[in-house]
gemmi code that builds the backbone of each chain (N, CA, C; Angstrom):
import gemmi

chains = {
    "A": [
        ("MET", (6.169, -32.726, -12.376), (6.399, -33.331, -11.056), (5.087, -33.590, -10.336)),
        ("ALA", (5.079, -34.546, -9.408), (3.846, -34.952, -8.736), (3.322, -33.846, -7.829)),
        ("PRO", (1.994, -33.724, -7.746), (1.419, -32.743, -6.817), (1.823, -33.065, -5.374)),
        ("ILE", (1.932, -32.023, -4.583), (2.364, -32.141, -3.187), (1.198, -31.812, -2.279)),
        ("GLU", (1.083, -32.535, -1.184), (0.128, -32.141, -0.147), (0.765, -32.486, 1.192)),
        ("ALA", (0.905, -31.493, 2.067), (1.580, -31.728, 3.339), (1.135, -30.696, 4.351)),
        ("SER", (1.251, -31.046, 5.634), (0.959, -30.050, 6.663), (1.823, -30.331, 7.881)),
        ("GLN", (2.046, -29.296, 8.671), (2.847, -29.444, 9.877), (2.429, -28.385, 10.889)),
        ("GLU", (2.521, -28.742, 12.169), (2.165, -27.786, 13.212), (3.424, -27.225, 13.856)),
        ("PHE", (3.413, -25.901, 14.038), (4.518, -25.194, 14.692), (3.945, -24.388, 15.848)),
        ("HIS", (4.842, -23.708, 16.581), (4.405, -22.770, 17.607), (4.531, -21.352, 17.070)),
        ("ALA", (3.596, -20.501, 17.499), (3.643, -19.101, 17.087), (4.690, -18.367, 17.914)),
        ("GLN", (5.952, -18.625, 17.590), (7.065, -17.943, 18.251), (8.144, -17.708, 17.205)),
        ("SER", (8.877, -16.601, 17.347), (9.788, -16.199, 16.272), (10.854, -17.263, 15.999)),
        ("GLU", (11.219, -18.063, 17.024), (12.229, -19.114, 16.802), (11.749, -20.152, 15.787)),
        ("ASP", (10.436, -20.296, 15.647), (9.904, -21.297, 14.720), (9.808, -20.790, 13.276)),
        ("VAL", (9.936, -19.475, 13.088), (9.691, -18.911, 11.757), (10.650, -19.467, 10.690)),
        ("PRO", (11.969, -19.564, 10.972), (12.849, -20.132, 9.941), (12.426, -21.545, 9.526)),
        ("GLY", (12.004, -22.365, 10.494), (11.556, -23.721, 10.182), (10.293, -23.731, 9.334)),
        ("ILE", (9.393, -22.791, 9.608), (8.152, -22.675, 8.831), (8.483, -22.300, 7.387)),
        ("VAL", (9.388, -21.330, 7.227), (9.798, -20.894, 5.885), (10.445, -22.061, 5.132)),
        ("GLU", (11.342, -22.802, 5.824), (12.014, -23.935, 5.173), (11.023, -25.021, 4.771)),
        ("PHE", (10.036, -25.278, 5.654), (9.031, -26.304, 5.362), (8.293, -25.983, 4.063)),
        ("VAL", (7.808, -24.761, 3.953), (7.049, -24.370, 2.757), (7.960, -24.357, 1.524)),
        ("ALA", (9.162, -23.794, 1.669), (10.071, -23.686, 0.516), (10.477, -25.071, 0.009)),
        ("ALA", (10.733, -26.006, 0.938), (11.152, -27.350, 0.526), (10.026, -28.064, -0.225)),
        ("ARG", (8.788, -27.936, 0.296), (7.664, -28.590, -0.383), (7.427, -27.946, -1.750)),
        ("ALA", (7.578, -26.623, -1.837), (7.372, -25.929, -3.115), (8.396, -26.392, -4.141)),
        ("GLN", (9.657, -26.544, -3.698), (10.699, -27.030, -4.607), (10.381, -28.436, -5.089)),
        ("GLU", (9.947, -29.281, -4.150), (9.587, -30.661, -4.519), (8.458, -30.681, -5.537)),
        ("ALA", (7.542, -29.707, -5.414), (6.389, -29.654, -6.312), (6.769, -29.105, -7.684)),
        ("GLY", (7.991, -28.568, -7.803), (8.430, -28.059, -9.097), (8.267, -26.562, -9.279)),
        ("VAL", (8.011, -25.831, -8.194), (7.919, -24.369, -8.276), (9.320, -23.813, -8.561)),
        ("GLY", (9.417, -22.869, -9.478), (10.717, -22.313, -9.879), (11.368, -21.482, -8.783)),
        ("ALA", (12.689, -21.275, -8.925), (13.485, -20.635, -7.865), (12.983, -19.235, -7.515)),
        ("ARG", (12.599, -18.472, -8.544), (12.160, -17.094, -8.277), (10.870, -17.089, -7.450)),
        ("ARG", (9.931, -17.937, -7.818), (8.675, -17.973, -7.058), (8.868, -18.580, -5.677)),
        ("VAL", (9.813, -19.509, -5.530), (10.111, -20.042, -4.188), (10.646, -18.916, -3.297)),
        ("ALA", (11.492, -18.052, -3.862), (12.006, -16.918, -3.080), (10.861, -15.985, -2.678)),
        ("HIS", (9.921, -15.750, -3.610), (8.744, -14.937, -3.274), (7.971, -15.568, -2.118)),
        ("LEU", (7.801, -16.890, -2.187), (7.073, -17.609, -1.135), (7.790, -17.496, 0.206)),
        ("ARG", (9.127, -17.643, 0.170), (9.901, -17.534, 1.417), (9.636, -16.199, 2.101)),
        ("ILE", (9.653, -15.130, 1.300), (9.420, -13.795, 1.865), (8.002, -13.717, 2.435)),
        ("ALA", (7.005, -14.145, 1.653), (5.606, -14.019, 2.079), (5.340, -14.840, 3.341)),
        ("VAL", (5.859, -16.070, 3.377), (5.633, -16.929, 4.543), (6.295, -16.326, 5.784)),
        ("GLU", (7.503, -15.784, 5.605), (8.166, -15.135, 6.754), (7.334, -13.972, 7.284)),
        ("GLU", (6.847, -13.130, 6.373), (6.084, -11.951, 6.808), (4.805, -12.356, 7.551)),
        ("ILE", (4.085, -13.325, 6.979), (2.814, -13.733, 7.591), (3.057, -14.472, 8.910)),
        ("ALA", (4.056, -15.347, 8.946), (4.354, -16.085, 10.175), (4.761, -15.126, 11.301)),
        ("LEU", (5.583, -14.122, 10.969), (5.982, -13.142, 11.991), (4.781, -12.349, 12.486)),
        ("ASN", (3.878, -12.017, 11.548), (2.640, -11.326, 11.918), (1.845, -12.133, 12.932)),
        ("ILE", (1.722, -13.439, 12.658), (0.973, -14.321, 13.561), (1.672, -14.371, 14.927)),
        ("CYS", (2.996, -14.495, 14.930), (3.744, -14.515, 16.198), (3.490, -13.237, 16.998)),
        ("ASP", (3.398, -12.108, 16.287), (3.233, -10.815, 16.963), (1.815, -10.598, 17.473)),
        ("HIS", (0.822, -11.124, 16.734), (-0.553, -10.711, 17.005), (-1.475, -11.796, 17.540)),
        ("ALA", (-1.202, -13.062, 17.262), (-2.228, -14.082, 17.495), (-2.494, -14.346, 18.974)),
        ("TYR", (-1.449, -14.402, 19.772), (-1.640, -14.876, 21.149), (-1.115, -13.900, 22.198)),
        ("GLY", (-1.075, -12.610, 21.865), (-0.560, -11.635, 22.821), (0.869, -11.973, 23.196)),
        ("SER", (1.168, -11.942, 24.492), (2.540, -12.238, 24.918), (2.757, -13.742, 25.076)),
        ("SER", (1.711, -14.517, 24.867), (1.807, -15.979, 24.987), (2.070, -16.587, 23.605)),
        ("THR", (2.011, -17.903, 23.500), (2.155, -18.533, 22.191), (1.054, -19.565, 22.021)),
        ("GLY", (1.010, -20.201, 20.856), (-0.027, -21.181, 20.558), (0.248, -21.795, 19.204)),
        ("LEU", (-0.778, -22.444, 18.664), (-0.607, -23.157, 17.403), (-0.371, -22.208, 16.223)),
        ("LEU", (0.606, -22.560, 15.398), (0.750, -21.940, 14.080), (0.847, -23.112, 13.102)),
        ("GLY", (-0.244, -23.378, 12.417), (-0.292, -24.513, 11.507), (0.004, -24.090, 10.081)),
        ("VAL", (0.605, -25.000, 9.334), (0.944, -24.724, 7.934), (0.490, -25.902, 7.093)),
        ("SER", (-0.231, -25.642, 6.022), (-0.531, -26.720, 5.076), (-0.259, -26.216, 3.675)),
        ("VAL", (0.257, -27.112, 2.843), (0.609, -26.742, 1.476), (0.027, -27.765, 0.513)),
        ("SER", (-0.260, -27.309, -0.689), (-0.734, -28.230, -1.721), (-0.480, -27.600, -3.075)),
        ("GLY", (-0.417, -28.451, -4.082), (-0.281, -27.938, -5.429), (0.864, -28.554, -6.192)),
        ("ASP", (1.145, -27.914, -7.338), (2.237, -28.388, -8.172), (3.014, -27.167, -8.672)),
        ("GLY", (3.881, -27.381, -9.643), (4.726, -26.288, -10.108), (3.968, -25.159, -10.788)),
        ("ASP", (2.735, -25.458, -11.248), (1.957, -24.425, -11.936), (1.144, -23.568, -10.976)),
        ("ARG", (0.716, -24.175, -9.878), (-0.082, -23.429, -8.895), (0.145, -24.066, -7.536)),
        ("PHE", (0.742, -23.295, -6.624), (1.128, -23.821, -5.325), (0.489, -22.957, -4.239)),
        ("VAL", (-0.188, -23.620, -3.296), (-0.949, -22.923, -2.267), (-0.359, -23.223, -0.888)),
        ("ALA", (-0.113, -22.188, -0.099), (0.314, -22.359, 1.291), (-0.702, -21.674, 2.193)),
        ("GLU", (-1.162, -22.391, 3.218), (-2.078, -21.786, 4.182), (-1.420, -21.781, 5.559)),
        ("LEU", (-1.481, -20.634, 6.228), (-0.970, -20.505, 7.595), (-2.148, -20.175, 8.492)),
        ("PHE", (-2.287, -20.906, 9.607), (-3.435, -20.610, 10.463), (-3.046, -20.581, 11.938)),
        ("ASP", (-3.837, -19.816, 12.695), (-3.664, -19.733, 14.136), (-5.028, -19.759, 14.791)),
        ("GLU", (-5.047, -19.833, 16.113), (-6.314, -19.902, 16.849), (-6.478, -18.719, 17.797)),
        ("GLY", (-5.915, -17.592, 17.395), (-6.063, -16.363, 18.171), (-7.350, -15.643, 17.798)),
        ("PRO", (-7.587, -14.459, 18.405), (-8.752, -13.655, 18.040), (-8.680, -13.277, 16.566)),
        ("ALA", (-9.833, -12.974, 15.973), (-9.863, -12.623, 14.550), (-8.884, -11.496, 14.256)),
        ("PHE", (-8.048, -11.695, 13.241), (-7.058, -10.676, 12.869), (-6.803, -10.742, 11.371)),
        ("ASP", (-7.192, -9.690, 10.678), (-6.995, -9.633, 9.235), (-5.705, -8.868, 8.937)),
        ("PRO", (-4.663, -9.565, 8.456), (-3.384, -8.878, 8.222), (-3.485, -7.783, 7.172)),
        ("GLU", (-4.471, -7.919, 6.272), (-4.587, -6.910, 5.212), (-5.136, -5.589, 5.736)),
        ("ALA", (-5.601, -5.600, 7.008), (-6.115, -4.365, 7.594), (-4.980, -3.457, 8.067)),
        ("ALA", (-3.728, -3.942, 8.004), (-2.591, -3.113, 8.426), (-2.480, -1.903, 7.506)),
        ("PRO", (-2.113, -0.735, 8.056), (-1.982, 0.454, 7.205), (-0.857, 0.283, 6.196)),
        ("ALA", (-1.078, 0.755, 4.972), (-0.044, 0.649, 3.930), (1.108, 1.594, 4.247)),
        ("PRO", (2.325, 1.222, 3.851), (3.465, 2.106, 4.112), (3.417, 3.328, 3.209)),
        ("ASP", (4.002, 4.442, 3.658), (4.115, 5.643, 2.836), (5.378, 5.526, 1.995)),
        ("LEU", (5.208, 5.092, 0.734), (6.371, 4.812, -0.108), (7.065, 6.088, -0.574)),
        ("ASP", (6.412, 7.246, -0.369), (7.017, 8.491, -0.838), (7.773, 9.232, 0.254)),
        ("ALA", (7.724, 8.706, 1.480), (8.371, 9.411, 2.590), (9.884, 9.404, 2.425)),
        ("SER", (10.529, 10.427, 2.915), (11.991, 10.492, 2.855), (12.589, 9.513, 3.846)),
        ("ILE", (13.887, 9.314, 3.741), (14.559, 8.332, 4.588), (14.437, 8.700, 6.062)),
        ("GLU", (14.417, 10.001, 6.368), (14.335, 10.409, 7.768), (12.950, 10.165, 8.338)),
        ("ARG", (11.929, 10.289, 7.501), (10.567, 10.270, 8.001), (9.892, 8.916, 7.801)),
        ("ARG", (10.591, 8.039, 7.177), (9.942, 6.830, 6.725), (9.527, 5.900, 7.869)),
        ("ALA", (8.271, 5.543, 7.888), (7.785, 4.535, 8.827), (7.723, 3.207, 8.086)),
        ("VAL", (7.996, 2.128, 8.771), (8.048, 0.850, 8.064), (6.860, -0.045, 8.392)),
        ("GLY", (5.896, 0.470, 9.147), (4.712, -0.333, 9.476), (3.964, -0.752, 8.226)),
        ("GLY", (3.501, -1.992, 8.215), (2.711, -2.461, 7.088), (3.529, -2.876, 5.882)),
        ("LEU", (4.845, -2.694, 5.949), (5.679, -3.003, 4.787), (5.647, -4.490, 4.437)),
        ("GLY", (5.693, -5.352, 5.456), (5.687, -6.794, 5.208), (4.448, -7.249, 4.462)),
        ("VAL", (3.284, -6.801, 4.935), (2.024, -7.185, 4.292), (1.956, -6.626, 2.874)),
        ("PHE", (2.471, -5.414, 2.697), (2.498, -4.809, 1.365), (3.319, -5.673, 0.407)),
        ("LEU", (4.469, -6.171, 0.881), (5.294, -7.049, 0.041), (4.531, -8.317, -0.325)),
        ("VAL", (3.811, -8.887, 0.658), (3.048, -10.110, 0.400), (2.005, -9.855, -0.686)),
        ("GLN", (1.295, -8.725, -0.574), (0.268, -8.401, -1.570), (0.864, -8.320, -2.969)),
        ("ARG", (2.075, -7.769, -3.056), (2.667, -7.560, -4.367), (3.369, -8.807, -4.919)),
        ("LEU", (3.888, -9.663, -4.037), (4.676, -10.814, -4.500), (3.826, -12.040, -4.797)),
        ("MET", (2.661, -12.148, -4.113), (1.820, -13.332, -4.307), (0.803, -13.095, -5.418)),
        ("ASP", (0.413, -14.168, -6.111), (-0.661, -14.054, -7.093), (-2.007, -13.941, -6.402)),
        ("GLU", (-2.136, -14.624, -5.260), (-3.354, -14.490, -4.452), (-2.938, -14.400, -2.988)),
        ("PHE", (-3.649, -13.599, -2.230), (-3.385, -13.397, -0.801), (-4.744, -13.160, -0.167)),
        ("ARG", (-5.211, -14.150, 0.600), (-6.555, -14.045, 1.171), (-6.519, -14.332, 2.662)),
        ("TYR", (-7.457, -13.724, 3.375), (-7.639, -14.004, 4.797), (-9.080, -14.458, 5.006)),
        ("ARG", (-9.269, -15.478, 5.857), (-10.631, -15.819, 6.242), (-10.647, -16.295, 7.689)),
        ("ARG", (-11.794, -16.123, 8.330), (-12.010, -16.629, 9.679), (-12.853, -17.876, 9.519)),
        ("GLU", (-12.392, -18.998, 10.064), (-13.128, -20.254, 9.921), (-13.182, -20.903, 11.296)),
        ("GLY", (-14.377, -20.914, 11.911), (-14.474, -21.411, 13.279), (-13.638, -20.532, 14.182)),
        ("ARG", (-12.705, -21.130, 14.921), (-11.853, -20.296, 15.776), (-10.467, -20.079, 15.170)),
        ("ARG", (-10.381, -20.260, 13.857), (-9.090, -20.096, 13.202), (-9.031, -18.883, 12.281)),
        ("ASN", (-7.885, -18.195, 12.302), (-7.530, -17.232, 11.260), (-6.724, -17.993, 10.220)),
        ("ILE", (-7.133, -17.903, 8.970), (-6.431, -18.629, 7.918), (-5.987, -17.658, 6.830)),
        ("VAL", (-4.679, -17.644, 6.570), (-4.131, -16.819, 5.493), (-3.712, -17.752, 4.359)),
        ("THR", (-4.196, -17.455, 3.169), (-3.878, -18.264, 1.990), (-2.947, -17.492, 1.067)),
        ("LEU", (-1.863, -18.153, 0.684), (-0.880, -17.577, -0.246), (-0.808, -18.477, -1.478)),
        ("VAL", (-0.866, -17.884, -2.653), (-0.812, -18.683, -3.883), (0.217, -18.096, -4.843)),
        ("VAL", (1.077, -18.980, -5.368), (1.958, -18.572, -6.466), (1.705, -19.468, -7.671)),
        ("SER", (1.778, -18.863, -8.861), (1.642, -19.597, -10.111), (2.951, -19.506, -10.867)),
        ("ALA", (3.178, -20.486, -11.737), (4.327, -20.384, -12.647), (4.076, -19.176, -13.538)),
        ("ASP", (5.092, -18.371, -13.781), (4.848, -17.136, -14.523), (5.729, -17.000, -15.762)),
        ("GLY", (6.483, -18.050, -16.066), (7.284, -18.008, -17.290), (8.445, -17.041, -17.233)),
        ("GLN", (8.725, -16.495, -16.019), (9.820, -15.526, -15.925), (11.083, -16.136, -15.368)),
        ("GLU", (11.116, -17.438, -15.211), (12.326, -18.067, -14.690), (13.507, -17.724, -15.587)),
        ("GLY", (14.631, -17.475, -14.972), (15.804, -17.135, -15.763), (16.039, -15.648, -15.797)),
        ("GLU", (14.974, -14.868, -15.584), (15.157, -13.417, -15.531), (15.659, -12.985, -14.173)),
        ("ALA", (15.370, -13.821, -13.152), (15.733, -13.420, -11.796), (17.241, -13.448, -11.622)),
    ],
    "B": [
        ("MET", (23.685, -15.744, 5.874), (24.106, -14.465, 5.305), (25.616, -14.320, 5.417)),
        ("ASN", (26.240, -13.892, 4.329), (27.655, -13.506, 4.357), (27.740, -11.994, 4.473)),
        ("PHE", (28.749, -11.512, 5.186), (28.923, -10.071, 5.408), (30.419, -9.810, 5.382)),
        ("GLU", (30.923, -9.383, 4.220), (32.371, -9.193, 4.078), (32.664, -7.747, 3.736)),
        ("THR", (33.598, -7.148, 4.484), (33.903, -5.739, 4.256), (35.302, -5.570, 3.686)),
        ("ARG", (35.453, -4.535, 2.871), (36.775, -4.151, 2.387), (36.779, -2.639, 2.154)),
        ("GLN", (37.963, -2.042, 2.157), (38.098, -0.607, 1.919), (38.486, -0.386, 0.465)),
        ("GLU", (37.830, 0.580, -0.170), (38.143, 0.858, -1.569), (37.797, 2.307, -1.880)),
        ("SER", (38.789, 3.067, -2.351), (38.576, 4.460, -2.791), (37.845, 5.300, -1.756)),
        ("GLY", (38.182, 5.122, -0.489), (37.557, 5.927, 0.555), (36.180, 5.456, 0.986)),
        ("TRP", (35.756, 4.338, 0.435), (34.467, 3.757, 0.817), (34.691, 2.429, 1.529)),
        ("THR", (33.727, 2.062, 2.360), (33.695, 0.711, 2.904), (32.706, -0.093, 2.076)),
        ("VAL", (33.218, -1.075, 1.347), (32.346, -1.920, 0.520), (31.968, -3.159, 1.331)),
        ("VAL", (30.669, -3.364, 1.491), (30.173, -4.507, 2.253), (29.460, -5.455, 1.293)),
        ("ALA", (30.046, -6.624, 1.069), (29.409, -7.624, 0.214), (28.505, -8.493, 1.079)),
        ("VAL", (27.202, -8.428, 0.790), (26.225, -9.191, 1.567), (25.662, -10.293, 0.674)),
        ("GLY", (25.830, -11.536, 1.078), (25.344, -12.650, 0.274), (24.378, -13.526, 1.047)),
        ("GLY", (23.700, -14.403, 0.329), (22.751, -15.308, 0.983), (21.388, -14.665, 1.116)),
        ("ARG", (20.796, -14.752, 2.320), (19.448, -14.229, 2.539), (19.473, -13.199, 3.659)),
        ("LEU", (18.859, -12.053, 3.382), (18.738, -11.026, 4.414), (17.293, -11.070, 4.900)),
        ("ASP", (17.060, -11.907, 5.933), (15.703, -12.169, 6.398), (15.604, -11.947, 7.901)),
        ("THR", (14.547, -12.458, 8.516), (14.359, -12.213, 9.950), (15.478, -12.850, 10.767)),
        ("THR", (16.051, -13.941, 10.258), (17.127, -14.622, 10.982), (18.420, -13.816, 10.945)),
        ("SER", (18.763, -13.305, 9.771), (20.066, -12.662, 9.607), (20.037, -11.156, 9.821)),
        ("SER", (18.844, -10.541, 9.847), (18.785, -9.076, 9.896), (19.367, -8.516, 11.191)),
        ("ALA", (19.242, -9.252, 12.297), (19.799, -8.762, 13.568), (21.316, -8.668, 13.479)),
        ("GLU", (21.931, -9.688, 12.841), (23.389, -9.653, 12.686), (23.811, -8.523, 11.749)),
        ("PHE", (23.050, -8.347, 10.655), (23.343, -7.255, 9.729), (23.285, -5.920, 10.468)),
        ("ASP", (22.220, -5.754, 11.267), (22.013, -4.541, 12.039), (23.221, -4.268, 12.946)),
        ("ARG", (23.623, -5.300, 13.676), (24.722, -5.170, 14.631), (26.021, -4.799, 13.914)),
        ("ARG", (26.310, -5.504, 12.824), (27.575, -5.254, 12.131), (27.569, -3.917, 11.410)),
        ("GLY", (26.390, -3.504, 10.923), (26.270, -2.185, 10.313), (26.529, -1.085, 11.332)),
        ("GLN", (25.938, -1.232, 12.523), (26.135, -0.227, 13.584), (27.599, -0.185, 14.012)),
        ("GLU", (28.244, -1.355, 14.062), (29.665, -1.416, 14.434), (30.526, -0.652, 13.431)),
        ("LEU", (30.208, -0.824, 12.136), (30.961, -0.117, 11.091), (30.860, 1.385, 11.280)),
        ("VAL", (29.619, 1.866, 11.445), (29.399, 3.313, 11.568), (30.073, 3.834, 12.837)),
        ("ALA", (29.951, 3.069, 13.933), (30.568, 3.493, 15.199), (32.086, 3.561, 15.073)),
        ("ALA", (32.651, 2.719, 14.211), (34.106, 2.691, 14.020), (34.565, 3.749, 13.010)),
        ("GLY", (33.609, 4.543, 12.503), (33.969, 5.635, 11.613), (33.809, 5.329, 10.136)),
        ("SER", (33.376, 4.132, 9.798), (33.127, 3.795, 8.387), (31.719, 4.243, 8.035)),
        ("THR", (31.592, 5.514, 7.658), (30.248, 6.058, 7.427), (29.914, 6.195, 5.947)),
        ("ARG", (30.891, 5.938, 5.079), (30.631, 5.930, 3.631), (30.624, 4.475, 3.184)),
        ("ILE", (29.400, 3.959, 3.010), (29.226, 2.523, 2.826), (28.568, 2.222, 1.478)),
        ("VAL", (29.149, 1.273, 0.745), (28.490, 0.715, -0.446), (28.116, -0.721, -0.123)),
        ("LEU", (26.825, -1.020, -0.196), (26.374, -2.400, 0.004), (26.365, -3.094, -1.344)),
        ("ASP", (27.229, -4.091, -1.502), (27.246, -4.882, -2.735), (26.279, -6.049, -2.549)),
        ("LEU", (25.102, -5.964, -3.206), (24.057, -6.979, -3.020), (23.983, -7.956, -4.191)),
        ("SER", (25.059, -8.029, -4.980), (25.006, -8.866, -6.181), (24.885, -10.353, -5.852)),
        ("GLU", (25.311, -10.756, -4.653), (25.201, -12.169, -4.280), (24.064, -12.417, -3.291)),
        ("LEU", (23.195, -11.414, -3.129), (22.072, -11.585, -2.191), (20.903, -12.263, -2.902)),
        ("GLU", (20.426, -13.368, -2.339), (19.338, -14.134, -2.955), (18.009, -13.384, -2.851)),
        ("TYR", (17.704, -12.884, -1.648), (16.505, -12.054, -1.486), (16.583, -11.309, -0.169)),
        ("VAL", (15.682, -10.341, -0.007), (15.586, -9.570, 1.223), (14.112, -9.511, 1.617)),
        ("SER", (13.829, -9.674, 2.920), (12.457, -9.540, 3.419), (12.313, -8.176, 4.090)),
        ("SER", (11.127, -7.879, 4.648), (10.932, -6.556, 5.245), (11.851, -6.364, 6.452)),
        ("ALA", (12.166, -7.446, 7.173), (13.104, -7.341, 8.300), (14.474, -6.907, 7.788)),
        ("GLY", (14.882, -7.438, 6.640), (16.159, -7.063, 6.041), (16.152, -5.617, 5.555)),
        ("LEU", (15.029, -5.200, 4.939), (14.912, -3.809, 4.486), (15.041, -2.849, 5.662)),
        ("ARG", (14.396, -3.215, 6.782), (14.473, -2.362, 7.980), (15.915, -2.240, 8.469)),
        ("ALA", (16.655, -3.354, 8.427), (18.044, -3.336, 8.890), (18.907, -2.454, 7.984)),
        ("VAL", (18.669, -2.536, 6.662), (19.407, -1.687, 5.720), (19.094, -0.219, 5.994)),
        ("LEU", (17.799, 0.059, 6.219), (17.379, 1.446, 6.469), (17.996, 1.987, 7.758)),
        ("THR", (18.031, 1.156, 8.802), (18.624, 1.572, 10.083), (20.100, 1.936, 9.897)),
        ("THR", (20.818, 1.101, 9.155), (22.240, 1.362, 8.908), (22.415, 2.643, 8.082)),
        ("ALA", (21.555, 2.811, 7.065), (21.631, 4.009, 6.226), (21.395, 5.271, 7.057)),
        ("LYS", (20.404, 5.208, 7.959), (20.104, 6.372, 8.803), (21.283, 6.679, 9.730)),
        ("SER", (21.904, 5.636, 10.282), (23.059, 5.840, 11.169), (24.213, 6.474, 10.401)),
        ("ALA", (24.469, 5.982, 9.176), (25.560, 6.521, 8.368), (25.299, 7.989, 8.055)),
        ("GLN", (24.039, 8.313, 7.705), (23.671, 9.702, 7.402), (23.832, 10.592, 8.627)),
        ("ALA", (23.377, 10.078, 9.776), (23.452, 10.864, 11.011), (24.898, 11.166, 11.375)),
        ("ALA", (25.818, 10.286, 10.939), (27.243, 10.473, 11.237), (27.941, 11.257, 10.120)),
        ("GLY", (27.158, 11.800, 9.198), (27.729, 12.627, 8.134), (28.145, 11.862, 6.895)),
        ("GLY", (27.817, 10.575, 6.836), (28.188, 9.768, 5.673), (26.979, 9.436, 4.831)),
        ("LYS", (27.070, 8.329, 4.098), (25.936, 7.883, 3.295), (26.052, 6.388, 3.039)),
        ("LEU", (24.963, 5.811, 2.622), (24.958, 4.395, 2.262), (24.363, 4.252, 0.876)),
        ("ALA", (25.098, 3.588, -0.009), (24.628, 3.347, -1.369), (24.487, 1.842, -1.591)),
        ("ILE", (23.613, 1.493, -2.540), (23.357, 0.089, -2.868), (23.897, -0.191, -4.264)),
        ("ALA", (24.578, -1.307, -4.427), (25.121, -1.641, -5.748), (24.844, -3.097, -6.103)),
        ("GLY", (24.643, -3.345, -7.394), (24.635, -4.706, -7.923), (23.382, -5.520, -7.681)),
        ("MET", (22.261, -4.865, -7.358), (21.052, -5.650, -7.078), (20.580, -6.388, -8.317)),
        ("LYS", (20.061, -7.597, -8.112), (19.444, -8.319, -9.208), (18.353, -9.239, -8.668)),
        ("GLY", (17.615, -9.840, -9.595), (16.620, -10.843, -9.224), (15.612, -10.353, -8.203)),
        ("VAL", (15.310, -11.228, -7.244), (14.260, -10.952, -6.269), (14.665, -9.797, -5.345)),
        ("THR", (15.958, -9.655, -5.065), (16.416, -8.510, -4.262), (16.009, -7.205, -4.931)),
        ("LYS", (16.258, -7.120, -6.240), (15.922, -5.914, -6.995), (14.411, -5.683, -6.997)),
        ("GLU", (13.654, -6.779, -7.179), (12.186, -6.677, -7.164), (11.682, -6.073, -5.859)),
        ("VAL", (12.206, -6.604, -4.723), (11.709, -6.177, -3.413), (12.087, -4.716, -3.142)),
        ("PHE", (13.298, -4.317, -3.519), (13.683, -2.910, -3.350), (12.789, -2.004, -4.184)),
        ("SER", (12.426, -2.475, -5.373), (11.580, -1.669, -6.254), (10.154, -1.579, -5.714)),
        ("ILE", (9.581, -2.723, -5.337), (8.210, -2.758, -4.812), (8.077, -1.864, -3.581)),
        ("SER", (9.084, -1.929, -2.703), (9.005, -1.204, -1.432), (9.356, 0.270, -1.572)),
        ("GLY", (9.898, 0.646, -2.735), (10.306, 2.031, -2.922), (11.652, 2.352, -2.299)),
        ("PHE", (12.315, 1.345, -1.735), (13.618, 1.599, -1.107), (14.670, 1.988, -2.150)),
        ("ASP", (14.451, 1.610, -3.412), (15.421, 1.983, -4.449), (15.313, 3.460, -4.814)),
        ("SER", (14.277, 4.140, -4.291), (14.197, 5.581, -4.550), (14.598, 6.406, -3.331)),
        ("ILE", (14.674, 5.778, -2.146), (15.106, 6.556, -0.976), (16.589, 6.338, -0.682)),
        ("LEU", (17.181, 5.305, -1.300), (18.616, 5.078, -1.155), (19.237, 5.139, -2.547)),
        ("PRO", (20.446, 5.730, -2.675), (21.096, 5.761, -3.988), (21.475, 4.345, -4.429)),
        ("THR", (21.115, 3.979, -5.660), (21.413, 2.636, -6.158), (22.230, 2.728, -7.450)),
        ("TYR", (23.146, 1.781, -7.604), (24.035, 1.746, -8.766), (24.079, 0.333, -9.324)),
        ("ALA", (24.405, 0.233, -10.628), (24.397, -1.064, -11.305), (25.422, -2.021, -10.690)),
        ("ASP", (26.576, -1.469, -10.308), (27.609, -2.326, -9.716), (28.518, -1.472, -8.827)),
        ("VAL", (29.460, -2.126, -8.154), (30.320, -1.423, -7.195), (31.206, -0.366, -7.881)),
        ("PRO", (31.869, -0.687, -9.007), (32.706, 0.344, -9.646), (31.917, 1.613, -9.972)),
        ("THR", (30.675, 1.449, -10.456), (29.844, 2.619, -10.770), (29.545, 3.431, -9.515)),
        ("ALA", (29.271, 2.719, -8.414), (28.993, 3.413, -7.153), (30.220, 4.181, -6.675)),
        ("LEU", (31.391, 3.571, -6.792), (32.619, 4.202, -6.308), (32.985, 5.418, -7.155)),
        ("ALA", (32.578, 5.392, -8.434), (32.910, 6.491, -9.338), (31.925, 7.650, -9.214)),
        ("SER", (30.875, 7.473, -8.441), (29.814, 8.496, -8.373), (30.231, 9.690, -7.518)),
    ],
}
model = gemmi.Model(1)
for chain_id, residues in chains.items():
    chain = gemmi.Chain(chain_id)
    for i, (resn, *xyz) in enumerate(residues, 1):
        res = gemmi.Residue()
        res.name, res.seqid = resn, gemmi.SeqId(i, " ")
        for name, pos in zip(("N", "CA", "C"), xyz):
            atom = gemmi.Atom()
            atom.name, atom.element = name, gemmi.Element(name[0])
            atom.pos, atom.b_iso = gemmi.Position(*pos), 0.0
            res.add_atom(atom)
        chain.add_residue(res)
    model.add_chain(chain)
structure = gemmi.Structure()
structure.add_model(model)
structure.setup_entities()
């Protein structure tokens, strides 16, 4: 299938998150990314977009931009905001051994992103925080 | 998200289908709390038709499980597959909640 390149601007507010997830998932499907990896992308984009909504602009809102590119073998999604520098990977990892009563869930979303994506990077570029998510075809389609 | 309940062998079986994400987790949370408040504290979540779960969905499942436990019951997970199973495994939630291959196995436990 033909390579895809697209971008769209959203607002950093939780009401926009479903639309952001749909935008990335639809472009990934068009590019030929398999169903299992599209589901991984949906989860990762939701986690990162919610993070941006929570952290980028305090109690206010602002730009949450999304750009995607790639094909079924390697698909890249970038989410960016114009808030103060914020590295999502700096969130504390969850305690996976804690019992159900004691379990804290902080950092769980970012942990899932780290494990589900083939690449997960953060960079500060000018006044933008940019998170890059990459999925590759992994030959596991059909097992899901 | 679909959320369908039925009574079976003294358990409340909740079939959850579709996506358990930031959009649907609030509804899951609300309906889970309603079940426990109504006395249905022995819950089997049938996730065989669930496409995937995000961290918001995991939190909602955990909240319901804690409520069921606090009321003297329990919450078990049955029928996970695909990306749902992956996420439960990665997050360790499959070790803090009892999980079964399918609903009949859970009911027989």
